[in-house]
VOBA-1610 file (N, C-alpha, C; in pm, whole numbers, padded with zeros to 5 digits, always signed):
BEGIN
Met-03029-04108+06824Met-02966-04074+06697Met-02833-04006+06721Leu-02822-03928+06824Leu-02697-03856+06849Leu-02585-03949+06894Arg-02623-04061+06956Arg-02520-04151+07006Arg-02447-04220+06892Trp-02518-04270+06793Trp-02454-04342+06684Trp-02438-04258+06558Gly-02486-04140+06556Gly-02470-04052+06441Gly-02584-04067+06341Ile-02577-03992+06237Ile-02682-03990+06136Ile-02674-04111+06044Val-02559-04176+06035Val-02542-04289+05944Val-02636-04403+05981Ala-02648-04433+06109Ala-02738-04541+06152Ala-02882-04511+06113Thr-02923-04387+06127Thr-03059-04348+06089Thr-03080-04360+05940Leu-02982-04319+05861Leu-02995-04329+05715Leu-02999-04474+05669Ile-02918-04560+05728Ile-02918-04701+05691Ile-03052-04764+05727Trp-03104-04731+05845Trp-03234-04784+05885Trp-03344-04738+05790His-03344-04611+05754His-03444-04557+05662His-03436-04626+05526Tyr-03315-04645+05474Tyr-03296-04714+05347Tyr-03347-04857+05355Thr-03316-04927+05463Thr-03354-05067+05477Thr-03506-05082+05483Val-03573-04999+05559Val-03718-05007+05570Val-03784-04975+05436Asp-03740-04869+05370Asp-03799-04833+05241Asp-03775-04941+05136Ala-03655-04995+05132Ala-03625-05100+05034Ala-03708-05225+05062Ser-03727-05258+05188Ser-03807-05376+05222Ser-03952-05358+05179Leu-04008-05240+05202Leu-04147-05215+05164Leu-04165-05218+05012Val-04073-05158+04940Val-04082-05159+04793Val-04062-05301+04741Gly-03970-05376+04800Gly-03947-05514+04757Gly-04070-05601+04778Met-04137-05585+04893Met-04258-05663+04917Met-04368-05627+04817Leu-04378-05500+04785Leu-04477-05457+04687Leu-04448-05518+04549Leu-04322-05519+04511Leu-04286-05576+04381Leu-04304-05727+04376Ile-04274-05795+04485Ile-04287-05942+04487Ile-04434-05984+04473Arg-04525-05904+04523Arg-04668-05938+04515Arg-04727-05913+04376Ser-04650-05858+04286Ser-04699-05829+04152Ser-04719-05958+04071Asp-04800-05951+03965Asp-04821-06066+03877Asp-04713-06075+03770Asn-04640-05969+03747Asn-04538-05964+03644Asn-04409-06028+03694Leu-04352-06120+03616Leu-04230-06190+03657Leu-04112-06095+03672Tyr-04104-05996+03585Tyr-03995-05899+03593Tyr-03999-05823+03726Phe-04119-05785+03768Phe-04133-05714+03896Phe-04100-05805+04013Lys-04136-05934+04003Lys-04104-06027+04111Lys-03954-06044+04125Ile-03883-06058+04013Ile-03737-06070+04017Ile-03676-05942+04071Ser-03728-05828+04028Ser-03679-05700+04079Ser-03703-05688+04229Gly-03815-05738+04276Gly-03845-05736+04419Gly-03748-05819+04500Val-03708-05933+04446Val-03608-06016+04515Val-03474-05944+04520Val-03436-05881+04410Val-03309-05806+04407Val-03313-05691+04507Val-03424-05619+04511Val-03438-05509+04607Val-03435-05563+04750Gly-03500-05677+04774Gly-03498-05737+04907Gly-03358-05776+04950Leu-03281-05832+04858Leu-03142-05866+04890Leu-03058-05741+04916Ala-03086-05635+04842Ala-03015-05510+04865Ala-03051-05450+05000Ala-03173-05477+05046Ala-03214-05428+05177Ala-03144-05504+05289Val-03112-05630+05265Val-03045-05711+05367Val-02895-05682+05370Ala-02840-05623+05265Ala-02696-05598+05257Ala-02643-05513+05372Pro-02707-05401+05410Pro-02654-05325+05525Pro-02658-05404+05656Leu-02763-05484+05672Leu-02772-05567+05792Leu-02661-05671+05795Ala-02636-05735+05682Ala-02529-05834+05675Ala-02393-05768+05698Trp-02371-05653+05639Trp-02244-05582+05657Trp-02223-05545+05803Ser-02330-05498+05867Ser-02320-05461+06008Ser-02292-05583+06095Gly-02358-05693+06066Gly-02336-05815+06144Gly-02196-05870+06128Ile-02145-05869+06007Ile-02008-05916+05983Ile-01908-05824+06050Ser-01929-05695+06040Ser-01839-05599+06106Ser-01841-05617+06257Tyr-01960-05640+06312Tyr-01974-05658+06456Tyr-01903-05785+06502Cys-01920-05894+06427Cys-01859-06022+06467Cys-01709-06026+06442Ser-01661-05950+06346Ser-01517-05953+06317Ser-01435-05873+06416Ala-01502-05804+06509Ala-01430-05727+06609Ala-01356-05818+06707Gly-01391-05946+06708Gly-01321-06041+06794Gly-01388-06056+06928Asp-01357-05972+07022Asp-01409-05982+07157Asp-01542-05909+07165Leu-01651-05984+07163Leu-01784-05924+07163Leu-01827-05879+07302Ser-01754-05921+07405Ser-01795-05882+07540Ser-01769-05734+07566Arg-01680-05672+07491Arg-01654-05529+07513Arg-01760-05441+07448Trp-01842-05496+07360Trp-01949-05420+07295Trp-02068-05414+07390Thr-02103-05298+07430Thr-02220-05280+07514Thr-02312-05177+07452Ile-02440-05192+07480Ile-02538-05099+07424Ile-02549-04975+07510Cys-02542-04990+07638Cys-02555-04875+07730Cys-02422-04824+07775
//
């Protein structure tokens, strides 16, 4: 957590919580809840998509290392 800061932890926490709530809503019998679950699921994918686009737009991916 200290290496990437608190933002990465907050984004991960938001994504996991949104995914769990979205799955719960999608399994409902009510159509409104199912549509809401899809919207929540798409909102959960938004940080991942933003991170992937930001990572790929850096150009030279060979300079990005994890360690």
